[in-house]
C-alpha positions, 0 to 999 in steps of 0.5 A: 879173474878172482879166486871165487871165480875158480869153481868147478863146472856146474854138474861136474861135482856129485855129492857123496852117497851117505849110506846107512842113514835110514830108509828115507835116504834111499840106502838104509839098513843094508846100504845096497849090499844085499842081505848076507854073504862075503860081499856084504861084509866090511872090507874089500871082499875078494881080490880080483881073479879069486874063484872061491879057492878054485885054481884061478884062470890066470894061474891055470892057463899057462900050465895047459898045453897048446898055447902058441906064441902069438906073434912068433918070429920066423927066420931063414936059418943057416949054419956057419958050416954051410958058409965054408964052401963060399970063396974068401972075402965074399959078402954073405946076404940072404939073396947071395945064399939063394943065388948060390943054392945054399938056401932054397926058400926065403922063410924070413930074415936071415939068422946065422947059427954056430954049428960047423967050422968056418975057415974062410974070411967072410963078411956076413950080413944077417938079421940075427947071429948066435954067440957061437956064430959070431965067435967063429966068423971073427976067428976065421978073420971075417966080420959080421953085421946085423941088418934089419930083416 
């Protein structure tokens, strides 16, 4: 292979359009920009999303009400205070809580919240914990483990 063999494929390179070179060139005078107005002038015109001074869509949409989170995460939530009724050294999972009746329905992965007091040492396995729940579980002598929901 030689250096003169390294050429672009036939038809892949189009020649540059030369505007403003007379009517025979096909793009004379106004060069395809029309007669008058902001979009015919030199420069870039308006930025993307500009609506002529009206509050643009990308700025007004988040201010409106009733825009729900697209993929909300749902948890089965339990407060630390509810776990105080369990015996010490118990392994707490969503299934165990449903067996004991502390939780009645499975609304998704288990999340432990920090409301209430905990005095027994438990091993808690849940998908999520609040910071105060982690502190209270460890202060009672227990441990927590984050598991995939």
